[in-house]
C-alpha positions as CSV (number, residue, x, y, z in Angstrom):
1,M,-4.8,33.8,-11.1
2,A,-7.1,34.0,-14.1
3,D,-9.6,31.3,-14.7
4,G,-8.3,30.7,-18.2
5,Q,-5.0,29.4,-17.0
6,K,-4.8,25.6,-16.9
7,T,-3.7,25.1,-13.3
8,E,-6.1,22.3,-12.1
9,K,-5.6,18.5,-12.4
10,A,-7.7,16.8,-15.0
11,T,-11.0,15.4,-13.8
12,P,-11.9,11.7,-14.3
13,K,-14.3,12.7,-17.2
14,R,-11.5,14.6,-18.9
15,R,-9.2,11.6,-18.6
16,R,-11.9,9.4,-20.1
17,D,-12.4,11.7,-23.0
18,E,-8.7,12.0,-23.7
19,R,-8.4,8.3,-23.6
20,K,-11.2,7.9,-26.2
21,K,-9.2,10.2,-28.4
22,G,-6.1,8.1,-28.1
23,N,-4.3,10.7,-26.0
24,I,-2.7,8.5,-23.3
25,L,0.5,8.2,-21.3
26,F,2.9,6.3,-23.4
27,S,6.7,5.9,-23.7
28,N,8.3,4.4,-26.8
29,D,11.5,3.9,-24.8
30,V,9.8,1.5,-22.4
31,V,8.7,-0.7,-25.3
32,A,12.2,-0.6,-26.9
33,V,13.9,-1.6,-23.7
34,A,11.4,-4.4,-23.0
35,V,12.1,-5.8,-26.5
36,L,15.9,-5.4,-26.0
37,V,16.0,-7.1,-22.6
38,V,13.7,-9.9,-23.6
39,G,15.7,-10.4,-26.8
40,L,18.9,-10.7,-24.9
41,A,17.4,-13.1,-22.3
42,T,16.0,-15.3,-25.1
43,F,19.4,-15.3,-26.8
44,A,21.2,-16.3,-23.7
45,I,18.7,-19.2,-23.2
46,T,18.6,-20.4,-26.8
47,A,22.1,-19.6,-28.0
48,S,23.6,-23.1,-27.4
49,N,20.7,-24.8,-29.1
50,A,20.7,-22.4,-32.0
51,G,24.4,-22.8,-32.4
52,S,24.2,-26.5,-32.7
53,H,21.5,-26.3,-35.4
54,I,23.7,-23.7,-37.3
55,S,26.7,-26.0,-37.0
56,Q,24.7,-28.9,-38.4
57,F,23.5,-26.8,-41.3
58,F,27.0,-25.8,-42.3
59,R,28.2,-29.4,-42.0
60,L,25.5,-30.4,-44.3
61,C,26.4,-27.7,-46.8
62,I,30.1,-28.8,-46.7
63,S,29.2,-32.4,-47.1
64,M,26.9,-31.7,-50.0
65,A,29.6,-29.5,-51.7
66,G,31.8,-32.6,-51.9
67,S,29.1,-34.9,-53.4
68,P,28.6,-35.5,-57.1
69,E,26.3,-32.9,-58.7
70,E,23.7,-35.5,-59.8
71,Q,23.4,-37.0,-56.3
72,Q,23.3,-33.5,-54.8
73,L,20.4,-32.4,-57.0
74,S,18.4,-35.6,-56.6
75,S,18.6,-36.2,-52.9
76,G,20.2,-33.2,-51.2
77,G,18.0,-30.3,-52.4
78,G,15.1,-31.2,-50.2
79,Q,17.2,-32.1,-47.2
80,L,19.1,-28.8,-47.5
81,L,15.9,-26.7,-47.7
82,L,14.5,-28.6,-44.7
83,Q,17.6,-28.1,-42.7
84,F,17.7,-24.4,-43.6
85,L,14.1,-23.9,-42.4
86,K,14.8,-25.8,-39.2
87,T,18.0,-23.8,-38.5
88,L,16.1,-20.5,-39.2
89,A,13.3,-21.6,-36.9
90,W,15.6,-22.6,-34.0
91,G,18.0,-19.7,-34.6
92,A,15.7,-16.7,-35.1
93,G,12.2,-18.0,-34.2
94,P,12.4,-17.9,-30.3
95,M,14.0,-14.4,-30.3
96,L,11.5,-13.0,-32.9
97,G,8.5,-14.5,-31.0
98,A,9.7,-13.4,-27.6
99,T,10.5,-9.8,-28.7
100,A,7.1,-9.6,-30.5
101,V,5.3,-10.6,-27.4
102,A,7.4,-8.3,-25.2
103,G,6.7,-5.3,-27.5
104,V,2.9,-6.0,-27.6
105,A,2.8,-6.6,-23.8
106,A,4.8,-3.4,-23.0
107,T,2.4,-1.4,-25.3
108,F,-0.8,-2.8,-23.9
109,L,0.4,-2.4,-20.3
110,Q,0.9,1.3,-20.9
111,T,-2.3,1.8,-23.0
112,K,-4.3,-0.5,-20.7
113,M,-5.6,-2.5,-23.6
114,L,-6.8,0.6,-25.5
115,V,-7.6,0.0,-29.2
116,T,-8.9,3.0,-31.0
117,G,-8.8,4.4,-34.5
118,E,-9.2,8.0,-33.5
119,P,-5.5,9.0,-34.1
120,L,-5.8,7.7,-37.7
121,R,-8.5,10.2,-38.6
122,P,-7.3,13.0,-40.9
123,Q,-6.7,16.3,-39.1
124,F,-5.9,19.6,-40.7
125,S,-3.5,20.5,-37.8
126,R,-1.2,17.7,-38.9
127,I,-0.6,19.3,-42.3
128,N,-0.8,22.9,-41.2
129,P,2.6,24.5,-41.7
130,I,2.2,26.9,-38.8
131,Q,1.3,24.0,-36.4
132,G,4.2,21.9,-37.8
133,F,6.6,24.8,-37.2
134,R,5.4,25.1,-33.6
135,R,5.7,21.4,-33.0
136,L,9.3,21.5,-34.4
137,F,10.4,24.0,-31.8
138,S,8.2,22.9,-29.0
139,L,9.5,21.6,-25.6
140,R,8.7,18.0,-26.5
141,S,10.7,18.2,-29.7
142,V,13.7,19.7,-27.9
143,I,13.5,17.0,-25.2
144,E,13.2,14.3,-27.9
145,A,16.3,15.7,-29.7
146,L,18.3,15.8,-26.5
147,K,17.2,12.3,-25.6
148,G,18.3,11.0,-28.9
149,L,21.7,12.7,-28.7
150,L,22.2,11.3,-25.2
151,K,21.4,7.8,-26.4
152,I,24.0,8.1,-29.2
153,L,26.7,9.5,-26.8
154,I,26.0,6.7,-24.3
155,L,26.2,4.1,-27.0
156,L,29.4,5.5,-28.4
157,Y,31.0,5.6,-24.9
158,L,30.1,2.0,-24.1
159,I,31.3,0.8,-27.5
160,Y,34.6,2.7,-27.1
161,R,35.1,1.4,-23.6
162,F,34.4,-2.2,-24.9
163,L,36.9,-1.9,-27.8
164,A,39.5,-0.3,-25.6
165,G,39.2,-3.3,-23.2
166,V,39.5,-6.0,-25.8
167,V,41.9,-4.6,-28.4
168,D,44.9,-6.0,-26.5
169,T,43.4,-9.5,-26.6
170,F,43.1,-9.6,-30.4
171,P,46.7,-10.7,-31.1
172,K,46.3,-13.6,-28.7
173,F,43.6,-15.0,-30.9
174,M,46.4,-16.1,-33.3
175,F,47.3,-18.8,-30.9
176,T,43.7,-19.8,-30.1
177,D,41.4,-22.1,-31.9
178,I,38.5,-20.6,-33.7
179,P,35.6,-22.0,-31.6
180,S,37.3,-20.8,-28.3
181,A,38.0,-17.3,-29.8
182,G,34.4,-17.1,-31.2
183,A,32.9,-18.1,-27.9
184,Y,35.0,-15.5,-26.0
185,L,34.1,-12.7,-28.4
186,L,30.4,-13.7,-28.2
187,D,30.6,-13.5,-24.4
188,L,32.2,-10.1,-24.6
189,A,29.6,-8.9,-27.0
190,F,26.8,-10.2,-24.8
191,Q,28.3,-8.3,-21.8
192,L,28.3,-5.1,-24.0
193,A,24.7,-5.6,-24.9
194,M,23.7,-6.0,-21.3
195,Q,25.5,-2.8,-20.4
196,I,23.7,-1.0,-23.2
197,A,20.4,-2.5,-22.0
198,V,21.0,-1.3,-18.4
199,A,21.9,2.2,-19.6
200,F,18.8,2.4,-21.9
201,A,16.6,1.0,-19.1
202,V,17.6,4.0,-16.9
203,L,16.9,6.3,-19.8
204,A,13.5,4.6,-20.3
205,A,12.6,5.1,-16.7
206,A,13.5,8.8,-16.9
207,D,11.5,9.1,-20.2
208,F,8.5,7.5,-18.6
209,L,8.6,10.0,-15.8
210,Y,8.9,12.8,-18.3
211,Q,6.0,11.5,-20.4
212,W,3.9,11.3,-17.3
213,W,4.7,14.9,-16.4
214,E,4.1,16.1,-19.9
215,Y,0.8,14.2,-20.2
216,E,-0.4,15.6,-16.9
217,R,0.6,19.1,-18.0
218,Q,-1.1,18.6,-21.3
219,I,-4.5,17.6,-20.0
220,R,-4.6,20.1,-17.1
221,M,-7.8,22.2,-17.0
222,S,-8.7,25.7,-16.1
223,K,-11.2,26.4,-13.3
224,Q,-13.6,27.6,-15.9
225,E,-13.4,24.3,-17.8
226,I,-14.1,22.4,-14.6
227,K,-17.1,24.6,-14.0
228,E,-18.4,24.0,-17.5
229,E,-17.9,20.3,-17.2
230,F,-19.7,20.2,-13.9
231,K,-22.7,22.0,-15.5
232,Q,-22.7,19.6,-18.4
233,M,-22.7,16.6,-16.0
234,E,-25.5,18.2,-13.9
235,G,-27.5,18.7,-17.0
236,D,-27.1,15.1,-18.2
237,P,-30.4,13.3,-17.7
238,Q,-28.7,10.0,-16.9
239,V,-26.5,11.7,-14.3
240,K,-29.3,13.6,-12.7
241,G,-31.4,10.4,-12.6
242,R,-28.6,8.5,-11.0
243,I,-28.1,11.3,-8.4
244,K,-31.8,11.3,-7.6
245,Q,-31.8,7.5,-7.3
246,L,-28.9,7.6,-4.8
247,Q,-30.6,10.4,-2.9
248,R,-33.8,8.4,-2.7
249,K,-32.0,5.3,-1.4
250,M,-30.2,7.3,1.2
251,A,-33.4,9.0,2.3
252,Q,-35.2,5.6,2.5
253,S,-32.4,4.1,4.5
254,R,-32.5,7.0,7.1
255,M,-36.3,6.7,7.1
256,M,-36.2,2.9,7.8
257,Q,-33.9,3.5,10.7
258,K,-36.5,5.6,12.4
259,V,-39.4,3.1,12.1
260,P,-38.4,1.3,15.4
261,Q,-39.0,4.7,17.2
262,A,-42.6,4.9,16.0
263,D,-45.6,4.3,18.3
264,V,-47.8,2.9,15.5
265,V,-47.8,2.0,11.8
266,I,-51.1,2.6,10.0
267,R,-51.4,0.6,6.9
268,N,-53.6,-0.2,3.9
269,P,-53.0,-3.9,3.6
270,T,-50.5,-3.8,0.8
271,H,-50.4,-0.4,-0.8
272,F,-49.7,2.2,1.9
273,A,-48.0,2.4,5.3
274,V,-47.3,5.4,7.6
275,A,-45.2,5.2,10.8
276,L,-46.3,7.8,13.5
277,R,-44.6,8.9,16.7
278,Y,-46.4,10.8,19.4
279,K,-44.6,11.9,22.6
280,P,-46.8,14.4,24.4
281,E,-43.9,15.9,26.3
282,T,-42.1,16.9,23.0
283,D,-44.6,16.6,20.2
284,S,-47.5,19.0,19.8
285,A,-49.0,16.6,17.3
286,P,-48.2,13.1,15.9
287,V,-45.1,13.2,13.7
288,V,-44.6,11.1,10.5
289,L,-41.4,9.1,10.8
290,A,-41.7,7.1,7.7
291,K,-44.2,6.5,4.8
292,G,-44.1,4.3,1.8
293,Q,-46.1,2.7,-1.0
294,D,-46.2,-0.9,-2.3
295,Y,-42.8,-2.6,-1.6
296,L,-41.6,0.2,0.7
297,A,-44.9,0.0,2.6
298,L,-44.4,-3.8,3.1
299,R,-40.8,-3.1,4.2
300,I,-42.0,-0.5,6.8
301,V,-44.5,-3.0,8.2
302,Q,-41.8,-5.7,8.3
303,V,-39.4,-3.5,10.3
304,A,-42.2,-2.4,12.6
305,E,-43.2,-6.0,13.4
306,E,-39.5,-7.0,14.0
307,S,-39.2,-4.0,16.4
308,H,-42.5,-4.8,18.1
309,V,-44.2,-1.6,16.9
310,A,-48.0,-1.8,16.8
311,V,-49.4,-2.1,13.2
312,V,-53.0,-1.0,12.7
313,E,-54.9,-1.6,9.5
314,N,-57.1,1.4,8.5
315,V,-57.5,1.8,4.8
316,P,-59.0,5.3,4.5
317,L,-56.7,6.7,7.2
318,A,-53.6,5.2,5.7
319,R,-54.4,6.7,2.3
320,A,-55.2,10.1,3.8
321,L,-52.0,10.2,5.8
322,Y,-49.9,9.1,2.8
323,A,-51.4,11.8,0.6
324,A,-51.4,14.7,3.2
325,T,-48.2,14.3,5.1
326,E,-44.4,14.4,4.6
327,V,-41.7,12.6,6.5
328,G,-40.5,14.5,9.5
329,Q,-43.6,16.7,9.7
330,E,-46.6,16.7,12.0
331,I,-49.9,15.4,10.7
332,P,-52.4,18.1,9.5
333,P,-55.2,19.1,11.9
334,Q,-58.0,17.5,9.9
335,L,-56.5,14.1,10.7
336,Y,-56.1,14.7,14.5
337,N,-59.3,13.0,15.5
338,A,-58.8,9.9,13.3
339,V,-55.2,9.4,14.5
340,A,-56.2,10.2,18.1
341,E,-58.7,7.3,18.1
342,V,-56.0,4.9,17.0
343,L,-53.5,6.1,19.6
344,V,-56.1,6.1,22.4
345,Y,-57.1,2.5,21.4
346,L,-53.5,1.4,21.5
347,F,-52.7,3.1,24.8
348,R,-55.7,1.5,26.4
349,M,-54.7,-1.9,25.0
350,G,-51.1,-1.3,26.2
351,K,-49.6,-2.0,22.8
352,A,-48.1,1.4,22.0
353,Q,-44.4,2.0,22.7
354,T,-43.6,4.5,25.5
């Protein structure tokens, strides 16, 4: 398979870059269904209260219609306006507020609180006729058209089934009082709205899965793109510095674990410390297990003292060992005599580890 084909999943860096551009997983149907469901729930909770305020408003209008015109203008205008605003607030306010919150919440949950102006920047591809023609007959456009047609068919079917079920009850309303008939029709309409909400929720779930599949397909990368991205990241000074810092920490951690195995730590009081091991049966010369400067030197000394490893202060030898040796290697021949004197002294004193 050619390297140019986009067959690999997007890397975390690619996902971050696409997110900065505003290219994210998003389904408008999820937002629409959230608004619809929350609106219906709010209506069910506040319907009785809103109905009472509407009833009071109409009673006020009827009572003012029978009042003399002068009295109506002098005392009723302000009361009518106040009652109208109160009715509007209780009738439409809760639903408008709840649906607005639901729409914003559904949007931010999908975008993960992303706010960017990148999609608003002018792009030539948006006005390019060739690109527009391609988008018109793309897979996404076909899917969106089929999805819209399916919504219309489902909506028509549910409305037809609703009307077919209630058409026989309409003649009975001639013998029913208006409040009872209105309440019954309102209940039927609410049931229809719930059926529509359930059907559209299923479609929204399917649309979300499709949008996820389309998004993942869109941001897929070729093997060559992954290689180029890796090279760029390797060349980034910050990334390289971070990698080196982690490598140093890991090396220091492994080195500190070997300090308790040392026979002696030779130190310059605060600046240098070198931990040496010498096992005549396995080592042809003393081996450097750990070395450090400043804070690391103090840490080596601390670990050595905690592990009962002998610590010898020898300023010139500590400096020479630190400058001429590497961790895991034997000391150079020119330092044999100086180190041997320290080891012999410790062996005689019985302070070296065996």
